[in-house]
C-alpha positions, 0 to 999 in steps of 0.5 A: 533506481534507488541505488542510482539516485544515491550515487548521483546524490553522492556526486553532488547532484540535486536530486528531487525524490519523488519515489518515497512510499512514506509521508513526509510529515512528522508523527502527531504530537499526541502519539508521541506523547503516548510513547513518552508516557509508556517509556516513563511508565517503564514498559520495556519487557517482552510483549505478547506475541500477538500484541498487548490485550488493550491494543487488540481491544482498541483495534477492534473498536476501530474496525467497528467504528471505521470498517463496520467489521465485527472482530474479537481480540482473539481475531486480531494479531499485531506484527512488526509492520503490515508487511510482516502481517502479509507475510505471516498470512501467506506463510500459514495459508499457501503451499508450494505450487498454490496460485496467488492472484495479484490485481496489477498494479500491485505493491512490489512485495506481494509477488516476492512474499508468494515466491518465498511461500513457493507459490506462483503469482498470477497477474491480472492486468488493468490499465489507466483507461479503467482507473486500474481496476479489474473486472469480474470477467477478468477475475473469473478467467484467471481462477484455476483449480490451483488458486488459493489467494487473491490480494486486494489493495484499496486505496492502492499503491502505486495507482491510488485507485479505490474500489467502490462497494458495488465494484468489490461486491461484483468481484465477491460474486465471482469468488462466492463460486470458489470457496477454496480461495481466501482474500487478503485485503490490504487497507493500509492507505484507508484514511488517505482518501479524497473523494471516495471512502474505501469499503472493506472487503470483509464487510461483504457477509459471504466473504467475511469467513475467508477474508483477512483484513490488513491494516497498520499505522504507517501511512495515515499516521505518519509512523513508518518507522514505528512498525505497527501492522495488524490483521483481523481474520477468522480466529483459526488464521490468527492463531496460526499467524501468532504461532508463526510470528512467535518463532520469528520476531515474537511481540512487536515493540512495546513502546510502539504498541502503547502509542498505537493504542492512542493512535487507533482510538483517535478520531480520523479528524486528528489526522485530517490535516495530512489528508487535506495537504495530500489532496492539495498536492494531488491536484497540483501534480496532476495539473502540471503533469497534464501539460506534458505531452505524452503523459496519460494521467488519471485522477487517483482517489487515495494514497499519495501517488499518481501513476501515469502512463508514459508508453507514448515515449517508448521507441523514441530517442530523446536527447541521445537516449533510446527509451524502450520501456518504463525503466529506461523512462525512469532512468532517463528523467533521473539522469537528465532531470535529476527526479527520482521516481519508480518504474511501473515494471516493479508493480506489474504495469510496465507502461507506467511510473509511480510518482509520489507527491509526499513532498513539498509543493515547492519540490513537486512543482520544481520536479515536474518543471525539470521533467518537462524541460528534459523531454522538450 
């Protein structure tokens, strides 16, 4: 779909991109100032494989402040983006034939990372009717003797779903019966929340020793290109990730790390203006989508995506185009409405499409207007 959008742009088409998985804000000035300071202080040498000590200490402060998690610096590893953090964890824990549970919808890289480790991924389906959350009964039914890991992502990409503390504790009660299963808790969107404050899975005492908390600066701090991710984990897992990373990329960019110290220690209020703007856009796009017959929409509590169910259009022919699935639908609105989205097939949820509202209000209003006209 991205390639098709580029092709249409090259032809001179005015494509509105609502497929982006990154904020449309600039990195805050106070973080950029910290990077400039680091350059002027001549930070230019290789950094420690697992990150600067000062950054790891700052991350420990952040974990305690924001998540009520107690980690020591020896339990923290800084990587070149949260994607590398996740890949490190998978590589050190998974063996060929292991099964990884993926509550759907899930971020597209989870399944690919499992495959690269010669593991098998097992989808646990959900639907818009239950706000894209799995139940303890579904989790229990999905576990086999081969199950080694489960990946949670809250707030979720692509749905914006946030699991409550009570919901996570109910899922933990199932996992407590299966001590061989490790939990990867991807919390990269934690600060982009509107009604519900996210709860960290590792804050459940019985799960702390087998949960790896993944986070980073890309989303909440508008630092996607700076490539800073990090984990808090049992010390033996952190050491294994450091050993793995040392033979692949070594230490993360030194300037980005110095700026990251300032970012993680900053009060969340310093980035609240972005969250407030995302909430305004969320409310606008939900209102507009609900005016289109056939779109089934829930209210995402976090991230910057809406994930409508468009299955009402499957099997129909619209303006000469047969719509069989979400990929057909996404391609139709790209070609007929000049609006780029992402098919839910990529996220393990084939009835939906992901629409990002990391775009201006003007672009959002024009995009939904075009979609509505194309479907009329």
